[in-house]
DRENLUMVO-776604 format. One record per residue (C-alpha): residue number from 1; x, z, y. Coordinates in steps of 0.1 Angstrom, whole numbers, plus 5000, padded with zeros to 4 digits. Example, Ala and Ser with C-alpha at 12.3 -4.5 7.8 and 13.67 -1.06 7.14 Angstrom:
! DRENLUMVO-776604
R_i_px_pz_py
R_1_5123_5078_4955
R_2_5137_5071_4989
! end
This chain:
! DRENLUMVO-776604
R_i_px_pz_py
R_1_4997_5239_5207
R_2_4961_5234_5202
R_3_4950_5200_5187
R_4_4925_5185_5161
R_5_4938_5160_5135
R_6_4917_5138_5114
R_7_4918_5104_5094
R_8_4897_5074_5109
R_9_4900_5046_5081
R_10_4935_5033_5080
R_11_4947_5055_5109
R_12_4953_5093_5117
R_13_4945_5105_5151
R_14_4953_5137_5170
R_15_4933_5151_5200
R_16_4953_5175_5221
R_17_4938_5203_5245
R_18_4969_5204_5266
R_19_4982_5173_5285
R_20_5017_5189_5281
R_21_5015_5188_5244
R_22_5002_5152_5243
R_23_5032_5141_5266
R_24_5057_5159_5245
R_25_5046_5138_5213
R_26_5047_5105_5233
R_27_5084_5114_5243
R_28_5096_5113_5207
R_29_5071_5088_5194
R_30_5095_5058_5195
R_31_5120_5078_5174
R_32_5096_5084_5145
R_33_5069_5058_5148
R_34_5086_5026_5161
R_35_5115_5004_5151
R_36_5137_4978_5168
R_37_5136_4941_5161
R_38_5160_4913_5170
R_39_5152_4876_5171
R_40_5173_4845_5181
R_41_5163_4826_5211
R_42_5176_4790_5204
R_43_5171_4777_5240
R_44_5190_4807_5256
R_45_5215_4810_5226
R_46_5213_4847_5224
R_47_5194_4876_5204
R_48_5164_4893_5220
R_49_5157_4928_5211
R_50_5122_4943_5213
R_51_5104_4976_5200
R_52_5076_4974_5176
R_53_5054_5006_5180
R_54_5032_5019_5152
R_55_5013_5044_5174
R_56_4989_5040_5203
R_57_4982_5068_5230
R_58_4950_5073_5251
R_59_4958_5094_5280
R_60_4924_5098_5293
R_61_4912_5115_5260
R_62_4947_5129_5251
R_63_4944_5111_5216
R_64_4976_5100_5199
R_65_4969_5074_5169
R_66_4992_5061_5143
R_67_4989_5045_5109
R_68_4977_5068_5080
R_69_5007_5059_5059
R_70_5029_5077_5085
R_71_5010_5110_5082
R_72_5040_5130_5068
R_73_5061_5122_5098
R_74_5031_5133_5121
R_75_5025_5166_5104
R_76_5064_5173_5104
R_77_5063_5169_5141
R_78_5035_5189_5146
R_79_5045_5216_5121
R_80_5011_5214_5106
R_81_5003_5227_5071
R_82_4993_5199_5046
R_83_4965_5220_5037
R_84_4948_5214_5070
R_85_4952_5175_5067
R_86_4929_5169_5036
R_87_4912_5137_5036
R_88_4894_5140_5003
R_89_4896_5165_4974
R_90_4918_5156_4945
R_91_4898_5146_4916
R_92_4898_5169_4886
R_93_4923_5155_4859
R_94_4916_5161_4823
R_95_4950_5156_4806
R_96_4934_5147_4775
R_97_4917_5118_4791
R_98_4952_5106_4802
R_99_4968_5116_4770
R_100_4984_5082_4765
R_101_5008_5093_4793
R_102_5041_5110_4786
R_103_5046_5143_4805
R_104_5068_5129_4833
R_105_5042_5101_4838
R_106_5016_5127_4841
R_107_5036_5143_4868
R_108_5041_5110_4885
R_109_5005_5106_4883
R_110_4997_5139_4901
R_111_5022_5132_4927
R_112_5005_5096_4934
R_113_4970_5112_4937
R_114_4985_5137_4964
R_115_5002_5110_4983
R_116_4971_5090_4980
R_117_4952_5118_4995
R_118_4973_5125_5025
R_119_4985_5088_5032
R_120_4962_5064_5014
R_121_4993_5050_4996
R_122_5023_5058_4976
R_123_5052_5043_4959
R_124_5061_5049_4922
R_125_5096_5039_4914
R_126_5109_5036_4881
R_127_5134_5018_4856
R_128_5118_4989_4836
R_129_5099_5004_4806
R_130_5093_5038_4823
R_131_5055_5031_4821
R_132_5045_5023_4856
R_133_5017_5001_4844
R_134_5004_5030_4823
R_135_5004_5053_4852
R_136_4984_5024_4871
R_137_4960_5024_4843
R_138_4956_5061_4844
R_139_4952_5061_4883
R_140_4922_5036_4878
R_141_4909_5058_4850
R_142_4909_5089_4872
R_143_4897_5073_4904
R_144_4870_5052_4889
R_145_4868_5025_4917
R_146_4842_4999_4915
R_147_4867_4972_4921
R_148_4905_4970_4915
R_149_4929_4943_4919
R_150_4962_4940_4901
R_151_4985_4918_4922
R_152_5021_4906_4911
R_153_5044_4876_4914
R_154_5042_4862_4880
R_155_5015_4846_4859
R_156_5031_4862_4827
R_157_5028_4895_4844
R_158_4992_4894_4852
R_159_4985_4883_4817
R_160_5004_4914_4806
R_161_4986_4938_4829
R_162_4952_4922_4817
R_163_4961_4929_4783
R_164_4973_4966_4792
R_165_4941_4973_4809
R_166_4921_4959_4778
R_167_4942_4980_4755
R_168_4927_5012_4770
R_169_4892_4998_4770
R_170_4888_4986_4805
R_171_4873_4950_4813
R_172_4899_4928_4833
R_173_4898_4891_4845
R_174_4923_4867_4856
R_175_4928_4843_4884
R_176_4951_4814_4879
R_177_4951_4776_4873
R_178_4927_4780_4842
R_179_4907_4811_4850
R_180_4886_4824_4879
R_181_4872_4857_4867
R_182_4869_4875_4901
R_183_4835_4889_4889
R_184_4853_4916_4866
R_185_4858_4951_4878
R_186_4896_4947_4876
R_187_4910_4914_4888
R_188_4946_4902_4880
R_189_4961_4876_4901
R_190_4993_4866_4917
R_191_5001_4874_4954
R_192_5007_4837_4959
R_193_4973_4828_4950
R_194_4958_4856_4970
R_195_4979_4847_5001
R_196_4970_4811_4998
R_197_4932_4820_4997
R_198_4937_4843_5027
R_199_4955_4814_5047
R_200_4926_4789_5037
R_201_4898_4814_5047
R_202_4914_4827_5079
R_203_4928_4791_5087
R_204_4964_4805_5092
R_205_4989_4776_5095
R_206_5019_4777_5071
R_207_5052_4789_5083
R_208_5086_4779_5074
R_209_5095_4798_5040
R_210_5132_4789_5042
R_211_5151_4817_5025
R_212_5122_4829_5006
R_213_5130_4838_4971
R_214_5117_4812_4945
R_215_5093_4836_4928
R_216_5074_4843_4958
R_217_5068_4806_4969
R_218_5033_4795_4969
R_219_5019_4780_4936
R_220_5010_4744_4935
R_221_4973_4745_4924
R_222_4944_4749_4946
R_223_4922_4781_4945
R_224_4889_4774_4930
R_225_4869_4792_4955
R_226_4891_4808_4982
R_227_4864_4826_5003
R_228_4850_4843_4971
R_229_4884_4857_4961
R_230_4891_4869_4994
R_231_4856_4885_4996
R_232_4859_4903_4963
R_233_4895_4915_4973
R_234_4881_4930_5005
R_235_4856_4950_4983
R_236_4885_4964_4962
R_237_4887_5004_4963
R_238_4920_5002_4945
R_239_4949_4977_4948
R_240_4980_4976_4924
R_241_5008_4956_4938
R_242_5036_4949_4911
R_243_5069_4938_4925
R_244_5102_4938_4903
R_245_5127_4958_4920
R_246_5106_4981_4940
R_247_5087_5001_4915
R_248_5048_5011_4914
R_249_5036_5008_4950
R_250_5005_5026_4959
R_251_4990_5018_4993
R_252_4960_5000_5011
R_253_4969_4964_5022
R_254_4989_4961_5055
R_255_5000_4994_5057
R_256_5037_5006_5054
R_257_5045_5031_5027
R_258_5057_5067_5036
R_259_5074_5081_5006
R_260_5088_5070_4974
R_261_5085_5089_4941
R_262_5115_5086_4918
R_263_5102_5089_4880
R_264_5135_5096_4865
R_265_5145_5124_4889
R_266_5110_5135_4894
R_267_5113_5140_4932
R_268_5102_5124_4966
R_269_5129_5103_4986
R_270_5126_5087_5020
R_271_5113_5051_5021
R_272_5123_5033_5052
R_273_5142_5006_5033
R_274_5110_4998_5010
R_275_5089_4999_5042
R_276_5112_4972_5058
R_277_5111_4951_5025
R_278_5073_4953_5022
R_279_5068_4945_5060
R_280_5090_4911_5054
R_281_5076_4900_5020
R_282_5038_4912_5023
R_283_5038_4919_4984
R_284_5054_4946_4967
R_285_5050_4966_4931
R_286_5024_4993_4928
R_287_4990_5009_4932
R_288_4970_5018_4961
R_289_4935_5024_4979
R_290_4922_4991_4988
R_291_4906_4977_5019
R_292_4871_4988_5009
R_293_4879_5025_5005
R_294_4868_5050_5030
! end
């Protein structure tokens, strides 16, 4: 099988030399790069089932495209060595530089960096108090992004995150009802605030949030400058999304995660459940390359 695989922003593409090889991948694509969704049709009083595909095919150029977060599935199907799918070299890690991490946290950091290189995103899962925020700080220290956003669901948590970054010598700002410090290199804000700003800038109508947990409902205060907040977010090269119950989540926005790293057991586990949760709620816990990264 002759082909070339490469990354293109948020996507991974494969160009085949042989039309037969391209067709064989399409035959199994729905199994690995799609999922079925059902919705209730009120007028007809029945459920409708339809397939959501996370891939695109170009039969003229024999190019298959999917999201970069699904790269592990693609390379397994193609039986491609991971060494041939290198997006960027892993940054050199001086363990003394991240000496505030414990050994298992350092191992988790290395796993996150490997997954970020391959998929652009990763999830760090661990019990409360296992040091996921410290790992996020270390990730920021290693990657040295020009702009970082730390997003969570609670104002108390963004204040804690700001204090944690400042503890290790980094300048961080808050976005809440009393602060609008988006010019800082690290911006801590809630997912509700960011979502409200995006909806205002993009003129997205509010949808019914019946059944949405109380902690993810939109906040009551108005965002001071929604356009500026969204523009600064789009510049972010590292996004840390902190959600209780999921763990540390590393990914570019709007992209499904592909793997989980369990801190306690120090191994990788499948993440289809986490992917579904994130697709439904739009915010999760973790750290990832942001929309401004290339």
